[in-house]
C-alpha positions as CSV (number, residue, x, y, z in Angstrom):
1,M,-66.6,13.5,-75.5
2,H,-69.9,14.2,-77.1
3,R,-69.5,14.9,-80.9
4,A,-71.0,18.4,-80.5
5,L,-68.3,19.5,-78.0
6,F,-65.4,19.0,-80.4
7,G,-65.8,22.3,-82.1
8,R,-65.8,24.1,-78.9
9,F,-62.9,22.0,-77.6
10,R,-61.0,22.8,-80.9
11,S,-61.6,26.6,-80.4
12,Y,-60.6,26.4,-76.8
13,L,-57.3,24.7,-77.9
14,E,-56.5,27.2,-80.7
15,Y,-57.1,30.1,-78.0
16,K,-54.8,28.5,-75.5
17,C,-52.2,27.7,-78.0
18,K,-52.2,31.2,-79.5
19,S,-52.0,32.8,-76.2
20,A,-49.0,30.6,-75.2
21,G,-47.1,30.9,-78.6
22,V,-47.5,27.3,-79.5
23,K,-48.2,25.8,-82.7
24,L,-51.3,23.7,-82.8
25,V,-51.2,20.9,-85.5
26,I,-54.7,19.8,-86.7
27,A,-54.7,16.5,-88.6
28,N,-56.7,16.3,-91.7
29,R,-60.2,14.6,-91.0
30,F,-59.3,11.7,-93.3
31,Y,-55.9,11.3,-92.5
32,P,-55.1,7.4,-92.2
33,S,-53.5,7.7,-88.6
34,T,-55.1,4.2,-87.8
35,Q,-54.4,2.6,-91.0
36,R,-50.7,3.7,-91.9
37,C,-47.8,1.7,-90.2
38,A,-45.8,4.2,-87.8
39,V,-42.6,2.2,-88.8
40,C,-42.7,1.8,-92.4
41,G,-45.6,3.9,-93.6
42,N,-47.6,1.2,-95.4
43,I,-51.4,2.0,-95.6
44,K,-53.8,-0.5,-95.3
45,K,-56.5,-0.5,-98.0
46,D,-59.7,-2.3,-99.0
47,D,-60.1,-5.7,-97.0
48,E,-56.8,-4.8,-95.0
49,K,-58.3,-2.1,-93.3
50,I,-59.1,-1.9,-89.6
51,T,-62.8,-1.3,-88.8
52,L,-64.5,-0.9,-85.5
53,S,-65.1,-4.7,-85.5
54,G,-61.5,-5.5,-86.2
55,N,-60.1,-7.2,-89.5
56,K,-62.2,-10.1,-90.7
57,K,-59.6,-11.2,-93.3
58,H,-56.8,-11.4,-90.7
59,G,-58.9,-12.0,-87.8
60,T,-57.4,-9.2,-85.7
61,K,-59.4,-7.2,-82.9
62,H,-60.4,-3.5,-83.4
63,N,-57.6,-2.5,-81.0
64,E,-54.8,-4.3,-82.7
65,Y,-52.6,-3.1,-85.7
66,V,-50.6,-5.7,-87.5
67,C,-48.3,-4.5,-90.5
68,Y,-48.4,-7.0,-93.5
69,N,-45.5,-5.3,-95.3
70,K,-42.9,-8.1,-95.5
71,K,-40.1,-5.3,-95.7
72,C,-41.0,-3.8,-92.3
73,P,-39.5,-4.5,-89.0
74,N,-42.8,-4.8,-87.5
75,Y,-44.2,-7.4,-90.1
76,G,-46.7,-9.7,-88.5
77,K,-46.3,-8.0,-85.0
78,V,-49.4,-7.1,-83.1
79,V,-49.1,-3.4,-81.8
80,D,-51.8,-1.5,-80.2
81,R,-53.7,0.6,-82.8
82,D,-54.1,3.6,-80.7
83,M,-50.3,3.8,-80.0
84,N,-49.8,3.2,-83.7
85,A,-52.0,6.1,-84.4
86,M,-50.6,8.4,-81.8
87,M,-47.1,7.8,-83.4
88,N,-48.5,8.7,-86.8
89,L,-50.3,11.8,-85.5
90,T,-46.8,12.9,-83.9
91,F,-45.1,12.3,-87.1
92,L,-47.3,15.1,-88.6
93,I,-45.7,17.7,-86.3
94,D,-42.4,17.6,-88.2
95,H,-43.8,16.4,-91.7
96,P,-46.9,18.5,-92.4
97,R,-46.8,17.8,-96.1
98,Y,-48.2,14.2,-95.2
99,N,-51.3,15.7,-93.6
100,K,-53.8,14.7,-96.2
101,A,-56.4,12.2,-96.9
102,L,-55.5,9.4,-99.2
């Protein structure tokens, strides 16, 4: 979707949700949905972060999420980055207090 259309798309979503009586949750622009482990909540920082070219330190691709928290059940497992982000965004519905930039 073209960047300029996001504002219009959001307005349309807000209108439709309001008319349907549904709550629309908008994630903070800097919420780390692709950097947070959906299982343990560990957030990647500095050279651990996933960029559009992946992670050079660990040799992962841009679409792979790997948690490096040794206490996490997903430690060392390769998970789809978009699926991980979707679970983090879904988490915000019930826990809006986490909807902030770090």
